[in-house]
C-alpha positions as CSV (number, residue, x, y, z in Angstrom):
1,M,-97.2,110.7,-303.6
2,T,-99.7,107.8,-303.0
3,K,-97.1,106.0,-301.0
4,I,-96.7,108.9,-298.6
5,L,-100.5,109.2,-298.2
6,Y,-100.7,105.5,-297.6
7,L,-97.9,105.7,-294.9
8,L,-99.7,108.6,-293.2
9,L,-103.0,106.7,-293.3
10,C,-101.3,103.6,-291.8
11,A,-99.6,105.7,-289.1
12,V,-103.0,107.2,-288.1
13,L,-104.8,103.9,-288.2
14,L,-102.2,101.8,-286.5
15,N,-101.7,103.8,-283.3
16,C,-103.5,102.8,-280.1
17,A,-104.1,104.2,-276.7
18,S,-104.9,102.7,-273.3
19,S,-105.2,104.0,-269.7
20,S,-105.5,103.0,-266.1
21,A,-106.2,104.7,-262.8
22,G,-106.0,104.0,-259.1
23,I,-106.4,105.2,-255.5
24,A,-104.2,104.9,-252.5
25,T,-104.9,106.2,-248.9
26,S,-101.4,107.5,-248.3
27,N,-97.8,107.1,-249.3
28,I,-96.7,106.0,-245.8
29,P,-98.5,104.4,-242.9
30,I,-100.3,107.1,-240.8
31,V,-102.6,105.0,-238.6
32,N,-101.9,106.4,-235.2
33,K,-100.5,109.8,-236.2
34,K,-102.3,113.1,-236.0
35,Y,-101.9,115.4,-239.0
36,K,-103.1,118.7,-240.5
37,V,-104.0,118.9,-244.2
38,I,-101.9,121.6,-245.9
39,G,-103.5,121.6,-249.3
40,P,-104.0,119.8,-252.6
41,V,-101.0,118.9,-254.9
42,E,-100.9,117.8,-258.5
43,A,-98.3,116.7,-261.0
44,K,-98.0,115.2,-264.5
45,D,-95.0,113.7,-266.4
46,S,-94.3,111.6,-269.4
47,W,-91.6,109.3,-270.8
48,L,-91.0,107.4,-274.1
49,T,-90.4,103.7,-274.7
50,F,-89.4,101.9,-277.9
51,D,-91.6,98.8,-278.5
52,I,-91.2,95.9,-280.9
53,A,-93.9,93.3,-280.4
54,V,-93.3,92.1,-276.8
55,F,-90.0,93.7,-276.3
56,A,-89.8,97.2,-274.9
57,I,-86.9,99.5,-274.1
58,A,-87.5,102.5,-271.9
59,F,-85.5,105.6,-272.6
60,T,-85.9,106.7,-269.0
61,N,-87.3,105.2,-265.8
62,P,-90.9,105.9,-264.9
63,P,-91.0,109.1,-262.6
64,I,-93.3,107.7,-259.9
65,N,-90.9,108.1,-256.9
66,Q,-89.6,111.5,-258.1
67,M,-93.1,112.8,-258.6
68,T,-94.1,111.8,-255.1
69,E,-91.0,113.4,-253.6
70,D,-91.6,116.6,-255.7
71,L,-95.2,116.8,-254.5
72,I,-94.1,116.5,-250.8
73,R,-91.4,119.1,-251.3
74,S,-93.7,121.5,-253.1
75,K,-95.8,122.1,-249.9
76,E,-93.0,121.2,-247.4
77,A,-95.2,118.4,-246.2
78,D,-94.5,115.1,-244.4
79,A,-96.7,112.8,-246.5
80,L,-99.5,112.5,-249.0
81,I,-103.0,111.2,-248.4
82,N,-106.0,110.5,-250.7
83,I,-103.7,109.8,-253.6
84,R,-105.3,109.5,-257.0
85,Y,-103.3,108.6,-260.0
86,W,-103.8,107.8,-263.7
87,Q,-101.6,106.5,-266.5
88,D,-102.2,106.4,-270.2
89,R,-100.1,105.5,-273.2
90,S,-100.3,106.2,-276.9
91,V,-98.5,104.0,-279.4
92,F,-97.3,105.4,-282.7
93,L,-95.6,102.6,-284.7
94,F,-92.7,101.6,-282.5
95,I,-92.7,104.5,-280.0
96,T,-94.9,104.6,-277.0
97,R,-95.6,107.8,-275.0
98,N,-96.5,107.0,-271.4
99,R,-98.1,109.7,-269.2
100,L,-98.6,109.6,-265.5
101,G,-100.7,112.0,-263.4
102,M,-101.0,112.2,-259.7
103,N,-103.4,114.2,-257.4
104,A,-103.2,114.1,-253.6
105,E,-103.5,116.1,-250.4
106,A,-100.3,117.1,-248.6
107,I,-100.2,116.7,-244.8
108,K,-98.0,117.8,-242.0
109,F,-97.8,115.7,-238.8
110,T,-98.6,117.5,-235.5
111,D,-96.5,116.9,-232.4
112,D,-99.2,115.0,-230.7
113,V,-99.0,111.3,-231.4
114,T,-101.8,109.0,-230.2
115,P,-100.8,105.9,-228.3
116,E,-100.5,102.7,-230.2
117,I,-103.5,100.4,-230.2
118,N,-103.4,96.7,-229.1
119,V,-99.9,97.0,-227.6
120,K,-99.4,94.3,-224.9
121,K,-98.1,95.7,-221.6
122,P,-95.4,93.7,-219.7
123,R,-96.7,92.1,-216.4
């Protein structure tokens, strides 16, 4: 019985967690394009990895591209702006749970496209 309690105590004490966050202006260049904001979008997903010291084996690929495409499709938008994302991970012995969250604003391009800036005209 004491061995089981010792193992549970070690499992609780030997886990760790870390996180990171970031901001991006858009998922595609939209410098000279006019757009209309459709509304906010949000998504979260997680995946597991098996870690032994410096070696890690992912059971699945990180869902970053799939999340971006799903957010765009959810509002029938053309792109995302004001993207905010966060990632955290929790380690339990040899298994790591990675989580990714993303918030953004979905936009739809209007038909009017402004002329390009600093374009040299032929003489």
